[in-house]
DRENRONU-752961 format. One record per atom (N, C-alpha, C): residue in one letter; x, y, z. Coordinates in Angstrom, 2 decimals. Atoms other than C-alpha are relative to their C-alpha. Layout:
<lumtis>
<lumti rest="a" xx="X" yy="Y" zz="Z"/>
...
</lumtis>
This chain:
<lumtis>
<lumti rest="m" xx="0.86" yy="-0.17" zz="-1.05"/>
<lumti rest="m" xx="-195.54" yy="83.55" zz="78.57"/>
<lumti rest="m" xx="0.05" yy="0.74" zz="0.99"/>
<lumti rest="p" xx="-0.87" yy="-0.45" zz="-1.35"/>
<lumti rest="p" xx="-195.18" yy="85.84" zz="81.28"/>
<lumti rest="p" xx="-0.91" yy="-0.53" zz="1.22"/>
<lumti rest="g" xx="0.18" yy="0.72" zz="-1.50"/>
<lumti rest="g" xx="-195.57" yy="84.49" zz="84.76"/>
<lumti rest="g" xx="0.08" yy="-1.75" zz="0.16"/>
<lumti rest="e" xx="-0.60" yy="1.10" zz="0.04"/>
<lumti rest="e" xx="-194.19" yy="80.92" zz="83.61"/>
<lumti rest="e" xx="0.96" yy="-0.27" zz="1.01"/>
<lumti rest="p" xx="-0.61" yy="0.28" zz="-1.23"/>
<lumti rest="p" xx="-192.92" yy="78.89" zz="86.57"/>
<lumti rest="p" xx="1.66" yy="-0.75" zz="-0.49"/>
<lumti rest="i" xx="-1.35" yy="0.64" zz="0.18"/>
<lumti rest="i" xx="-189.10" yy="78.18" zz="86.50"/>
<lumti rest="i" xx="0.93" yy="-0.24" zz="1.41"/>
<lumti rest="l" xx="-0.56" yy="-0.22" zz="-1.57"/>
<lumti rest="l" xx="-186.70" yy="76.90" zz="89.31"/>
<lumti rest="l" xx="1.65" yy="0.04" zz="-0.62"/>
<lumti rest="i" xx="-1.67" yy="-0.15" zz="0.85"/>
<lumti rest="i" xx="-182.82" yy="77.46" zz="88.34"/>
<lumti rest="i" xx="0.28" yy="-0.69" zz="1.75"/>
<lumti rest="i" xx="-0.84" yy="0.23" zz="-0.94"/>
<lumti rest="i" xx="-180.56" yy="75.42" zz="90.50"/>
<lumti rest="i" xx="1.47" yy="0.12" zz="-0.23"/>
<lumti rest="d" xx="-1.92" yy="-0.30" zz="0.30"/>
<lumti rest="d" xx="-176.81" yy="76.35" zz="91.02"/>
<lumti rest="d" xx="0.43" yy="0.56" zz="1.30"/>
<lumti rest="d" xx="-0.66" yy="-0.46" zz="-0.96"/>
<lumti rest="d" xx="-174.46" yy="76.61" zz="93.60"/>
<lumti rest="d" xx="1.15" yy="0.64" zz="0.25"/>
<lumti rest="t" xx="-0.78" yy="-1.28" zz="0.23"/>
<lumti rest="t" xx="-173.06" yy="79.76" zz="92.57"/>
<lumti rest="t" xx="-0.35" yy="1.32" zz="0.15"/>
<lumti rest="p" xx="1.33" yy="-1.03" zz="-0.14"/>
<lumti rest="p" xx="-174.82" yy="82.49" zz="94.15"/>
<lumti rest="p" xx="0.30" yy="1.13" zz="-1.24"/>
<lumti rest="v" xx="-0.29" yy="-1.10" zz="1.22"/>
<lumti rest="v" xx="-173.38" yy="85.18" zz="91.52"/>
<lumti rest="v" xx="-0.74" yy="-0.89" zz="-0.87"/>
<lumti rest="n" xx="0.83" yy="0.96" zz="1.25"/>
<lumti rest="n" xx="-174.72" yy="82.61" zz="88.67"/>
<lumti rest="n" xx="-1.60" yy="-0.33" zz="0.49"/>
<lumti rest="l" xx="1.54" yy="0.11" zz="-0.40"/>
<lumti rest="l" xx="-178.13" yy="81.91" zz="90.52"/>
<lumti rest="l" xx="-0.78" yy="1.87" zz="0.09"/>
<lumti rest="k" xx="0.37" yy="-1.63" zz="-0.14"/>
<lumti rest="k" xx="-178.48" yy="85.85" zz="91.20"/>
<lumti rest="k" xx="-0.41" yy="0.38" zz="-1.42"/>
<lumti rest="l" xx="0.09" yy="-0.63" zz="1.37"/>
<lumti rest="l" xx="-177.75" yy="86.96" zz="87.55"/>
<lumti rest="l" xx="-0.99" yy="-0.96" zz="-0.93"/>
<lumti rest="t" xx="1.42" yy="0.70" zz="1.07"/>
<lumti rest="t" xx="-179.88" yy="84.31" zz="85.78"/>
<lumti rest="t" xx="-1.23" yy="0.10" zz="0.44"/>
<lumti rest="r" xx="1.50" yy="-0.51" zz="-0.59"/>
<lumti rest="r" xx="-182.91" yy="84.97" zz="88.21"/>
<lumti rest="r" xx="0.05" yy="1.12" zz="-0.13"/>
<lumti rest="f" xx="-0.01" yy="-1.67" zz="0.31"/>
<lumti rest="f" xx="-182.11" yy="88.43" zz="87.49"/>
<lumti rest="f" xx="-0.67" yy="0.20" zz="-1.48"/>
<lumti rest="i" xx="-0.02" yy="-0.10" zz="1.14"/>
<lumti rest="i" xx="-182.37" yy="88.17" zz="84.02"/>
<lumti rest="i" xx="-1.62" yy="-0.72" zz="-0.24"/>
<lumti rest="l" xx="0.80" yy="0.59" zz="0.21"/>
<lumti rest="l" xx="-185.44" yy="85.63" zz="83.95"/>
<lumti rest="l" xx="-1.58" yy="0.61" zz="0.83"/>
<lumti rest="v" xx="1.23" yy="-0.39" zz="-0.13"/>
<lumti rest="v" xx="-187.55" yy="87.48" zz="86.17"/>
<lumti rest="v" xx="-0.29" yy="1.11" zz="-0.69"/>
<lumti rest="g" xx="-0.04" yy="-1.04" zz="0.50"/>
<lumti rest="g" xx="-186.92" yy="90.53" zz="84.73"/>
<lumti rest="g" xx="-0.81" yy="-0.01" zz="-1.80"/>
<lumti rest="e" xx="0.84" yy="0.45" zz="0.78"/>
<lumti rest="e" xx="-188.58" yy="88.68" zz="81.67"/>
<lumti rest="e" xx="-1.50" yy="-0.05" zz="0.35"/>
<lumti rest="g" xx="1.56" yy="0.29" zz="-0.87"/>
<lumti rest="g" xx="-191.69" yy="87.97" zz="84.10"/>
<lumti rest="g" xx="-0.41" yy="-1.41" zz="-0.31"/>
<lumti rest="y" xx="-0.23" yy="1.55" zz="-0.67"/>
<lumti rest="y" xx="-191.11" yy="84.50" zz="84.94"/>
<lumti rest="y" xx="-0.10" yy="0.14" zz="1.06"/>
<lumti rest="h" xx="0.36" yy="0.60" zz="-1.51"/>
<lumti rest="h" xx="-192.20" yy="83.11" zz="88.13"/>
<lumti rest="h" xx="1.14" yy="-0.74" zz="0.36"/>
<lumti rest="v" xx="-0.99" yy="0.77" zz="-0.37"/>
<lumti rest="v" xx="-188.81" yy="82.29" zz="89.41"/>
<lumti rest="v" xx="0.32" yy="-0.35" zz="1.67"/>
<lumti rest="q" xx="-0.32" yy="0.88" zz="-1.48"/>
<lumti rest="q" xx="-187.57" yy="80.01" zz="92.57"/>
<lumti rest="q" xx="1.61" yy="-0.75" zz="-0.34"/>
<lumti rest="v" xx="-1.53" yy="0.68" zz="-0.10"/>
<lumti rest="v" xx="-184.13" yy="78.96" zz="93.37"/>
<lumti rest="v" xx="0.19" yy="-0.61" zz="0.95"/>
<lumti rest="a" xx="-0.64" yy="0.94" zz="-0.84"/>
<lumti rest="a" xx="-181.89" yy="76.28" zz="94.72"/>
<lumti rest="a" xx="1.37" yy="-0.16" zz="-0.13"/>
<lumti rest="n" xx="-1.25" yy="0.16" zz="0.31"/>
<lumti rest="n" xx="-178.46" yy="76.13" zz="95.67"/>
<lumti rest="n" xx="0.51" yy="-1.38" zz="0.01"/>
<lumti rest="d" xx="-0.66" yy="1.17" zz="0.21"/>
<lumti rest="d" xx="-178.40" yy="72.45" zz="95.42"/>
<lumti rest="d" xx="-1.16" yy="-1.10" zz="-0.01"/>
<lumti rest="a" xx="1.30" yy="0.77" zz="0.59"/>
<lumti rest="a" xx="-180.47" yy="69.44" zz="94.42"/>
<lumti rest="a" xx="-0.98" yy="-0.63" zz="1.33"/>
<lumti rest="e" xx="1.19" yy="0.43" zz="-1.58"/>
<lumti rest="e" xx="-181.89" yy="68.38" zz="97.80"/>
<lumti rest="e" xx="-0.72" yy="1.08" zz="0.23"/>
<lumti rest="e" xx="0.94" yy="-1.41" zz="-0.49"/>
<lumti rest="e" xx="-183.18" yy="71.97" zz="98.29"/>
<lumti rest="e" xx="-1.06" yy="-0.30" zz="-1.13"/>
<lumti rest="a" xx="0.57" yy="-0.13" zz="1.04"/>
<lumti rest="a" xx="-184.69" yy="71.59" zz="94.88"/>
<lumti rest="a" xx="-1.03" yy="-1.24" zz="-0.03"/>
<lumti rest="v" xx="1.39" yy="0.64" zz="-0.20"/>
<lumti rest="v" xx="-186.46" yy="68.46" zz="95.58"/>
<lumti rest="v" xx="-0.76" yy="0.04" zz="1.15"/>
<lumti rest="q" xx="1.04" yy="-0.78" zz="-0.67"/>
<lumti rest="q" xx="-188.11" yy="69.93" zz="98.60"/>
<lumti rest="q" xx="-0.67" yy="1.06" zz="-0.60"/>
<lumti rest="i" xx="0.92" yy="-1.51" zz="0.65"/>
<lumti rest="i" xx="-189.02" yy="73.08" zz="96.61"/>
<lumti rest="i" xx="-1.23" yy="-0.90" zz="-1.31"/>
<lumti rest="l" xx="0.83" yy="0.83" zz="0.91"/>
<lumti rest="l" xx="-190.38" yy="70.50" zz="94.02"/>
<lumti rest="l" xx="-1.30" yy="-0.68" zz="0.41"/>
<lumti rest="q" xx="1.30" yy="0.51" zz="-0.76"/>
<lumti rest="q" xx="-192.96" yy="69.53" zz="96.87"/>
<lumti rest="q" xx="-0.96" yy="0.71" zz="0.11"/>
<lumti rest="t" xx="0.85" yy="-0.48" zz="0.05"/>
<lumti rest="t" xx="-194.75" yy="72.12" zz="96.40"/>
<lumti rest="t" xx="-0.32" yy="1.25" zz="-1.40"/>
<lumti rest="f" xx="-0.15" yy="-0.78" zz="1.08"/>
<lumti rest="f" xx="-193.60" yy="74.14" zz="93.31"/>
<lumti rest="f" xx="0.18" yy="-0.89" zz="-1.44"/>
<lumti rest="h" xx="-0.22" yy="0.65" zz="1.11"/>
<lumti rest="h" xx="-194.13" yy="72.53" zz="89.77"/>
<lumti rest="h" xx="0.64" yy="1.03" zz="-0.98"/>
<lumti rest="p" xx="-0.25" yy="-1.17" zz="1.00"/>
<lumti rest="p" xx="-192.07" yy="74.60" zz="87.16"/>
<lumti rest="p" xx="-0.11" yy="-0.49" zz="-1.21"/>
<lumti rest="l" xx="0.17" yy="0.43" zz="1.80"/>
<lumti rest="l" xx="-192.62" yy="74.36" zz="83.43"/>
<lumti rest="l" xx="2.06" yy="-0.74" zz="-0.27"/>
<lumti rest="l" xx="-1.68" yy="0.11" zz="0.33"/>
<lumti rest="l" xx="-188.52" yy="74.44" zz="83.07"/>
<lumti rest="l" xx="0.65" yy="-0.09" zz="1.31"/>
<lumti rest="i" xx="-0.91" yy="-0.36" zz="-1.08"/>
<lumti rest="i" xx="-186.02" yy="73.90" zz="85.53"/>
<lumti rest="i" xx="1.78" yy="0.00" zz="-0.95"/>
<lumti rest="l" xx="-1.46" yy="-0.35" zz="0.63"/>
<lumti rest="l" xx="-182.02" yy="74.90" zz="84.55"/>
<lumti rest="l" xx="0.65" yy="-0.11" zz="1.37"/>
<lumti rest="v" xx="-1.16" yy="0.70" zz="-0.92"/>
<lumti rest="v" xx="-179.85" yy="72.62" zz="86.66"/>
<lumti rest="v" xx="1.81" yy="0.01" zz="-0.59"/>
<lumti rest="d" xx="-1.49" yy="0.10" zz="-0.06"/>
<lumti rest="d" xx="-175.86" yy="73.23" zz="87.21"/>
<lumti rest="d" xx="0.27" yy="-1.27" zz="-0.43"/>
<lumti rest="i" xx="-0.68" yy="2.08" zz="-0.12"/>
<lumti rest="i" xx="-174.52" yy="69.75" zz="86.29"/>
<lumti rest="i" xx="0.94" yy="-0.04" zz="1.43"/>
<lumti rest="q" xx="-1.27" yy="0.04" zz="-1.21"/>
<lumti rest="q" xx="-171.66" yy="70.60" zz="88.96"/>
<lumti rest="q" xx="-0.76" yy="0.76" zz="1.07"/>
<lumti rest="l" xx="0.91" yy="-0.51" zz="-1.42"/>
<lumti rest="l" xx="-173.77" yy="70.73" zz="92.37"/>
<lumti rest="l" xx="0.68" yy="-1.11" zz="0.85"/>
<lumti rest="p" xx="-0.52" yy="1.07" zz="-0.98"/>
<lumti rest="p" xx="-172.24" yy="69.28" zz="95.69"/>
<lumti rest="p" xx="-1.09" yy="-0.72" zz="0.15"/>
<lumti rest="g" xx="1.08" yy="1.03" zz="-0.29"/>
<lumti rest="g" xx="-173.71" yy="66.22" zz="96.80"/>
<lumti rest="g" xx="-0.89" yy="-0.46" zz="-1.47"/>
<lumti rest="m" xx="0.32" yy="0.86" zz="1.20"/>
<lumti rest="m" xx="-176.11" yy="64.63" zz="94.23"/>
<lumti rest="m" xx="0.16" yy="1.22" zz="-1.38"/>
<lumti rest="d" xx="-0.25" yy="-0.83" zz="0.97"/>
<lumti rest="d" xx="-175.17" yy="66.24" zz="90.92"/>
<lumti rest="d" xx="-1.31" yy="0.62" zz="-0.86"/>
<lumti rest="g" xx="1.53" yy="-0.25" zz="0.78"/>
<lumti rest="g" xx="-177.55" yy="67.96" zz="88.40"/>
<lumti rest="g" xx="-0.45" yy="-1.34" zz="-1.25"/>
<lumti rest="l" xx="0.32" yy="1.04" zz="0.92"/>
<lumti rest="l" xx="-177.46" yy="64.70" zz="85.99"/>
<lumti rest="l" xx="-0.54" yy="-1.20" zz="1.17"/>
<lumti rest="e" xx="0.57" yy="1.09" zz="-0.42"/>
<lumti rest="e" xx="-178.21" yy="62.06" zz="88.72"/>
<lumti rest="e" xx="-1.41" yy="1.14" zz="0.50"/>
<lumti rest="l" xx="1.14" yy="-0.58" zz="-0.27"/>
<lumti rest="l" xx="-181.12" yy="65.08" zz="89.94"/>
<lumti rest="l" xx="-1.35" yy="-0.13" zz="-1.08"/>
<lumti rest="t" xx="0.58" yy="0.07" zz="1.32"/>
<lumti rest="t" xx="-182.38" yy="64.81" zz="86.09"/>
<lumti rest="t" xx="-0.96" yy="-1.27" zz="0.01"/>
<lumti rest="r" xx="0.31" yy="1.71" zz="0.19"/>
<lumti rest="r" xx="-182.39" yy="60.87" zz="86.09"/>
<lumti rest="r" xx="-1.43" yy="-0.14" zz="0.99"/>
<lumti rest="l" xx="1.49" yy="0.09" zz="-0.83"/>
<lumti rest="l" xx="-184.86" yy="61.32" zz="89.37"/>
<lumti rest="l" xx="-0.93" yy="0.76" zz="-0.40"/>
<lumti rest="l" xx="1.62" yy="-0.60" zz="0.23"/>
<lumti rest="l" xx="-187.03" yy="63.50" zz="88.44"/>
<lumti rest="l" xx="-0.82" yy="-0.41" zz="-1.71"/>
<lumti rest="k" xx="0.47" yy="0.65" zz="1.38"/>
<lumti rest="k" xx="-187.60" yy="62.14" zz="84.89"/>
<lumti rest="k" xx="-0.54" yy="-1.38" zz="-0.04"/>
<lumti rest="q" xx="0.70" yy="1.39" zz="-0.63"/>
<lumti rest="q" xx="-188.35" yy="58.97" zz="86.61"/>
<lumti rest="q" xx="-1.48" yy="0.03" zz="0.86"/>
<lumti rest="d" xx="1.25" yy="0.12" zz="-0.96"/>
<lumti rest="d" xx="-191.15" yy="60.15" zz="88.84"/>
<lumti rest="d" xx="-0.72" yy="0.85" zz="-1.06"/>
<lumti rest="p" xx="1.07" yy="-0.36" zz="1.08"/>
<lumti rest="p" xx="-194.43" yy="60.42" zz="86.89"/>
<lumti rest="p" xx="-0.19" yy="1.64" zz="0.80"/>
<lumti rest="r" xx="0.75" yy="-1.13" zz="-0.52"/>
<lumti rest="r" xx="-195.23" yy="63.73" zz="89.30"/>
<lumti rest="r" xx="0.94" yy="1.45" zz="-0.47"/>
<lumti rest="t" xx="-0.84" yy="-0.78" zz="0.87"/>
<lumti rest="t" xx="-191.96" yy="65.63" zz="87.32"/>
<lumti rest="t" xx="0.75" yy="-0.22" zz="-1.10"/>
<lumti rest="s" xx="-0.21" yy="0.47" zz="0.80"/>
<lumti rest="s" xx="-191.39" yy="63.91" zz="84.54"/>
<lumti rest="s" xx="-0.24" yy="0.88" zz="-1.40"/>
<lumti rest="d" xx="0.48" yy="-1.26" zz="1.36"/>
<lumti rest="d" xx="-193.39" yy="66.73" zz="82.19"/>
<lumti rest="d" xx="1.14" yy="1.14" zz="0.48"/>
<lumti rest="i" xx="-1.01" yy="-1.38" zz="0.60"/>
<lumti rest="i" xx="-190.53" yy="69.41" zz="83.10"/>
<lumti rest="i" xx="0.74" yy="-0.05" zz="-0.90"/>
<lumti rest="l" xx="-1.10" yy="-0.09" zz="1.29"/>
<lumti rest="l" xx="-188.42" yy="70.46" zz="80.50"/>
<lumti rest="l" xx="1.42" yy="-0.15" zz="1.46"/>
<lumti rest="v" xx="-1.71" yy="-0.24" zz="-0.73"/>
<lumti rest="v" xx="-184.50" yy="70.26" zz="82.12"/>
<lumti rest="v" xx="0.86" yy="0.32" zz="-0.64"/>
<lumti rest="v" xx="-1.30" yy="-0.87" zz="0.98"/>
<lumti rest="v" xx="-181.59" yy="72.31" zz="80.82"/>
<lumti rest="v" xx="0.70" yy="-0.21" zz="1.09"/>
<lumti rest="a" xx="-0.92" yy="-0.07" zz="-1.10"/>
<lumti rest="a" xx="-178.93" yy="71.61" zz="82.16"/>
<lumti rest="a" xx="1.26" yy="1.38" zz="-0.36"/>
<lumti rest="l" xx="-1.18" yy="-0.78" zz="-0.12"/>
<lumti rest="l" xx="-175.84" yy="74.30" zz="82.74"/>
<lumti rest="l" xx="1.37" yy="-0.69" zz="0.31"/>
<lumti rest="t" xx="-1.16" yy="0.30" zz="-0.62"/>
<lumti rest="t" xx="-172.44" yy="74.19" zz="82.94"/>
<lumti rest="t" xx="1.12" yy="0.69" zz="-0.52"/>
<lumti rest="a" xx="-1.27" yy="-0.79" zz="0.00"/>
<lumti rest="a" xx="-169.17" yy="76.12" zz="83.23"/>
<lumti rest="a" xx="0.87" yy="-0.21" zz="-0.32"/>
<lumti rest="f" xx="-1.52" yy="0.22" zz="0.24"/>
<lumti rest="f" xx="-166.67" yy="73.71" zz="82.79"/>
<lumti rest="f" xx="-0.26" yy="-1.03" zz="-1.27"/>
<lumti rest="a" xx="0.53" yy="0.69" zz="0.71"/>
<lumti rest="a" xx="-168.29" yy="72.52" zz="79.37"/>
<lumti rest="a" xx="1.30" yy="-0.82" zz="-0.68"/>
<lumti rest="m" xx="-0.76" yy="0.91" zz="0.19"/>
<lumti rest="m" xx="-166.08" yy="69.21" zz="78.39"/>
<lumti rest="m" xx="-0.78" yy="-0.62" zz="-1.69"/>
<lumti rest="k" xx="0.08" yy="0.81" zz="1.08"/>
<lumti rest="k" xx="-166.09" yy="67.11" zz="75.01"/>
<lumti rest="k" xx="-1.04" yy="-1.15" zz="0.35"/>
<lumti rest="g" xx="0.49" yy="1.01" zz="-0.35"/>
<lumti rest="g" xx="-168.83" yy="64.65" zz="75.47"/>
<lumti rest="g" xx="-1.58" yy="0.35" zz="1.27"/>
<lumti rest="d" xx="1.10" yy="-0.63" zz="-0.73"/>
<lumti rest="d" xx="-170.93" yy="66.69" zz="78.17"/>
<lumti rest="d" xx="-1.72" yy="0.16" zz="-0.12"/>
<lumti rest="e" xx="1.41" yy="0.26" zz="0.92"/>
<lumti rest="e" xx="-174.03" yy="67.22" zz="75.78"/>
<lumti rest="e" xx="-0.62" yy="-1.00" zz="0.21"/>
<lumti rest="e" xx="0.37" yy="1.34" zz="0.26"/>
<lumti rest="e" xx="-174.36" yy="64.01" zz="75.18"/>
<lumti rest="e" xx="-0.24" yy="-0.66" zz="1.41"/>
<lumti rest="r" xx="0.00" yy="0.81" zz="-1.09"/>
<lumti rest="r" xx="-174.03" yy="62.61" zz="78.82"/>
<lumti rest="r" xx="-1.41" yy="0.78" zz="0.81"/>
<lumti rest="a" xx="0.89" yy="-0.34" zz="-0.94"/>
<lumti rest="a" xx="-176.36" yy="65.32" zz="80.07"/>
<lumti rest="a" xx="-1.66" yy="-0.15" zz="-0.80"/>
<lumti rest="r" xx="1.07" yy="0.57" zz="0.78"/>
<lumti rest="r" xx="-179.04" yy="64.02" zz="76.98"/>
<lumti rest="r" xx="-0.48" yy="-1.46" zz="0.65"/>
<lumti rest="a" xx="0.12" yy="0.96" zz="-0.28"/>
<lumti rest="a" xx="-178.54" yy="60.78" zz="78.10"/>
<lumti rest="a" xx="-0.50" yy="-0.10" zz="1.22"/>
<lumti rest="a" xx="0.17" yy="0.15" zz="-1.35"/>
<lumti rest="a" xx="-179.64" yy="61.40" zz="81.53"/>
<lumti rest="a" xx="-1.25" yy="0.64" zz="0.01"/>
<lumti rest="g" xx="1.55" yy="-0.35" zz="0.24"/>
<lumti rest="g" xx="-182.79" yy="63.07" zz="80.39"/>
<lumti rest="g" xx="-0.07" yy="1.49" zz="-0.19"/>
<lumti rest="c" xx="0.21" yy="-1.18" zz="0.03"/>
<lumti rest="c" xx="-182.08" yy="66.37" zz="79.98"/>
<lumti rest="c" xx="-0.48" yy="0.72" zz="-1.79"/>
<lumti rest="d" xx="0.57" yy="-0.15" zz="1.43"/>
<lumti rest="d" xx="-184.06" yy="68.35" zz="77.23"/>
<lumti rest="d" xx="0.57" yy="1.25" zz="-0.60"/>
<lumti rest="g" xx="-0.80" yy="-1.35" zz="0.65"/>
<lumti rest="g" xx="-181.15" yy="71.16" zz="76.41"/>
<lumti rest="g" xx="0.98" yy="-0.01" zz="0.78"/>
<lumti rest="y" xx="-1.33" yy="-0.05" zz="-0.92"/>
<lumti rest="y" xx="-178.29" yy="72.21" zz="77.77"/>
<lumti rest="y" xx="0.90" yy="1.44" zz="-0.49"/>
<lumti rest="i" xx="-0.26" yy="-1.45" zz="-0.19"/>
<lumti rest="i" xx="-176.52" yy="75.63" zz="78.31"/>
<lumti rest="i" xx="1.22" yy="0.05" zz="0.47"/>
<lumti rest="t" xx="-1.91" yy="-0.30" zz="-0.39"/>
<lumti rest="t" xx="-172.42" yy="76.75" zz="78.53"/>
<lumti rest="t" xx="-0.33" yy="1.34" zz="0.79"/>
<lumti rest="k" xx="-0.31" yy="-1.16" zz="-0.80"/>
<lumti rest="k" xx="-171.60" yy="78.98" zz="81.14"/>
<lumti rest="k" xx="1.38" yy="0.42" zz="-0.61"/>
<lumti rest="p" xx="0.76" yy="-1.13" zz="-0.67"/>
<lumti rest="p" xx="-170.94" yy="82.31" zz="81.20"/>
<lumti rest="p" xx="-1.36" yy="0.18" zz="-0.65"/>
<lumti rest="i" xx="1.10" yy="-0.19" zz="0.47"/>
<lumti rest="i" xx="-174.19" yy="82.97" zz="80.99"/>
<lumti rest="i" xx="-0.09" yy="1.22" zz="-1.33"/>
<lumti rest="d" xx="0.31" yy="-1.17" zz="0.64"/>
<lumti rest="d" xx="-175.18" yy="85.20" zz="77.83"/>
<lumti rest="d" xx="-1.21" yy="0.65" zz="-0.08"/>
<lumti rest="t" xx="0.85" yy="-0.62" zz="-0.08"/>
<lumti rest="t" xx="-177.50" yy="87.91" zz="78.84"/>
<lumti rest="t" xx="-1.11" yy="0.15" zz="-0.63"/>
<lumti rest="r" xx="0.79" yy="0.17" zz="0.87"/>
<lumti rest="r" xx="-178.82" yy="88.42" zz="75.78"/>
<lumti rest="r" xx="-0.45" yy="-1.49" zz="-0.40"/>
<lumti rest="a" xx="0.93" yy="1.01" zz="0.49"/>
<lumti rest="a" xx="-179.62" yy="85.02" zz="74.78"/>
<lumti rest="a" xx="-0.67" yy="-1.20" zz="0.41"/>
<lumti rest="l" xx="1.40" yy="0.70" zz="-1.19"/>
<lumti rest="l" xx="-181.02" yy="83.74" zz="77.90"/>
<lumti rest="l" xx="-1.18" yy="0.02" zz="-0.38"/>
<lumti rest="p" xx="0.95" yy="0.01" zz="0.33"/>
<lumti rest="p" xx="-184.18" yy="84.99" zz="77.33"/>
<lumti rest="p" xx="-0.66" yy="-0.74" zz="-1.15"/>
<lumti rest="v" xx="0.26" yy="0.56" zz="1.35"/>
<lumti rest="v" xx="-184.27" yy="83.60" zz="73.68"/>
<lumti rest="v" xx="0.12" yy="-1.54" zz="0.32"/>
<lumti rest="q" xx="-0.06" yy="1.48" zz="-0.25"/>
<lumti rest="q" xx="-182.96" yy="80.30" zz="74.83"/>
<lumti rest="q" xx="-1.39" yy="-0.88" zz="0.90"/>
<lumti rest="i" xx="0.55" yy="-0.11" zz="-0.78"/>
<lumti rest="i" xx="-185.21" yy="80.30" zz="77.47"/>
<lumti rest="i" xx="-1.69" yy="-0.40" zz="-0.79"/>
<lumti rest="r" xx="1.20" yy="-0.14" zz="0.39"/>
<lumti rest="r" xx="-188.51" yy="80.88" zz="75.54"/>
<lumti rest="r" xx="-0.35" yy="-1.12" zz="-1.25"/>
<lumti rest="n" xx="0.53" yy="1.65" zz="1.04"/>
<lumti rest="n" xx="-187.65" yy="78.06" zz="72.50"/>
<lumti rest="n" xx="0.01" yy="-1.10" zz="0.81"/>
<lumti rest="y" xx="0.18" yy="1.08" zz="-0.75"/>
<lumti rest="y" xx="-187.40" yy="75.76" zz="75.51"/>
<lumti rest="y" xx="-1.58" yy="-0.11" zz="-0.02"/>
<lumti rest="l" xx="1.38" yy="-0.07" zz="-0.49"/>
<lumti rest="l" xx="-190.38" yy="76.66" zz="76.84"/>
<lumti rest="l" xx="-1.02" yy="-0.71" zz="-1.24"/>
<lumti rest="s" xx="0.93" yy="0.40" zz="1.28"/>
<lumti rest="s" xx="-192.06" yy="76.31" zz="72.91"/>
<lumti rest="s" xx="-0.11" yy="-1.47" zz="0.18"/>
<lumti rest="q" xx="-0.38" yy="1.65" zz="0.36"/>
<lumti rest="q" xx="-191.13" yy="72.71" zz="73.17"/>
<lumti rest="q" xx="-0.80" yy="-0.64" zz="0.76"/>
<lumti rest="s" xx="0.60" yy="0.36" zz="-1.68"/>
<lumti rest="s" xx="-193.10" yy="72.28" zz="76.54"/>
<lumti rest="s" xx="-1.64" yy="-0.52" zz="-0.30"/>
<lumti rest="p" xx="1.67" yy="0.53" zz="0.31"/>
<lumti rest="p" xx="-196.65" yy="70.13" zz="75.44"/>
<lumti rest="p" xx="-0.72" yy="1.12" zz="1.74"/>
<lumti rest="r" xx="0.93" yy="-0.70" zz="-1.26"/>
<lumti rest="r" xx="-197.75" yy="71.39" zz="79.28"/>
<lumti rest="r" xx="-0.04" yy="1.57" zz="-0.28"/>
<lumti rest="a" xx="-0.13" yy="-1.62" zz="0.30"/>
<lumti rest="a" xx="-196.72" yy="74.93" zz="78.33"/>
<lumti rest="a" xx="-1.24" yy="0.67" zz="-1.13"/>
<lumti rest="a" xx="1.08" yy="-0.33" zz="0.72"/>
<lumti rest="a" xx="-199.01" yy="75.20" zz="75.80"/>
<lumti rest="a" xx="-1.77" yy="-0.64" zz="0.31"/>
<lumti rest="r" xx="1.33" yy="0.51" zz="-0.75"/>
<lumti rest="r" xx="-201.91" yy="73.37" zz="77.57"/>
<lumti rest="r" xx="-0.46" yy="1.03" zz="0.92"/>
<lumti rest="v" xx="0.10" yy="-1.05" zz="-1.26"/>
<lumti rest="v" xx="-201.33" yy="76.47" zz="79.86"/>
<lumti rest="v" xx="-0.28" yy="0.86" zz="-0.46"/>
<lumti rest="a" xx="0.21" yy="-1.24" zz="0.89"/>
<lumti rest="a" xx="-201.30" yy="78.69" zz="77.29"/>
<lumti rest="a" xx="-1.86" yy="0.04" zz="-0.63"/>
<lumti rest="v" xx="1.58" yy="0.43" zz="1.01"/>
<lumti rest="v" xx="-204.94" yy="77.56" zz="75.70"/>
<lumti rest="v" xx="-1.04" yy="0.15" zz="1.19"/>
<lumti rest="e" xx="0.96" yy="-0.07" zz="-0.98"/>
<lumti rest="e" xx="-206.69" yy="76.97" zz="79.37"/>
<lumti rest="e" xx="-0.49" yy="1.24" zz="0.34"/>
<lumti rest="p" xx="0.46" yy="-1.33" zz="-0.63"/>
<lumti rest="p" xx="-209.01" yy="79.72" zz="80.50"/>
<lumti rest="p" xx="0.68" yy="0.23" zz="1.37"/>
<lumti rest="r" xx="-0.56" yy="-0.45" zz="-1.08"/>
<lumti rest="r" xx="-207.55" yy="81.76" zz="83.30"/>
<lumti rest="r" xx="-1.35" yy="0.47" zz="0.87"/>
<lumti rest="p" xx="0.97" yy="-0.35" zz="-0.72"/>
<lumti rest="p" xx="-209.97" yy="82.59" zz="86.05"/>
<lumti rest="p" xx="-0.19" yy="1.93" zz="0.32"/>
</lumtis>
């Protein structure tokens, strides 16, 4: 559904720009953060349906942020999809154990990403509620 809010958290400017470009081109309302601390600030006023979070972030990493978000009743309903450039055996299991709802490896496949995002959003109970609510 066009306009669905998404937050992308990545400390690599090229990855952040590419992912944002792809998703904005698909009609999503996208906010970006360079690290977990900036993301926490953004989440004070922006409530996305989905967060794409790089696992390897400076300071608080993406898995620690995910655990924090899933424990907070204000953000626990947000789908969190982990992104990683350094996929190693066990990474997906660690991401899921931290509370991530999905896992995407980098480099980003520009054709597959929109399909992956639509698939994840189709799993969101909140997205389903938003889709049936009348718009003003």
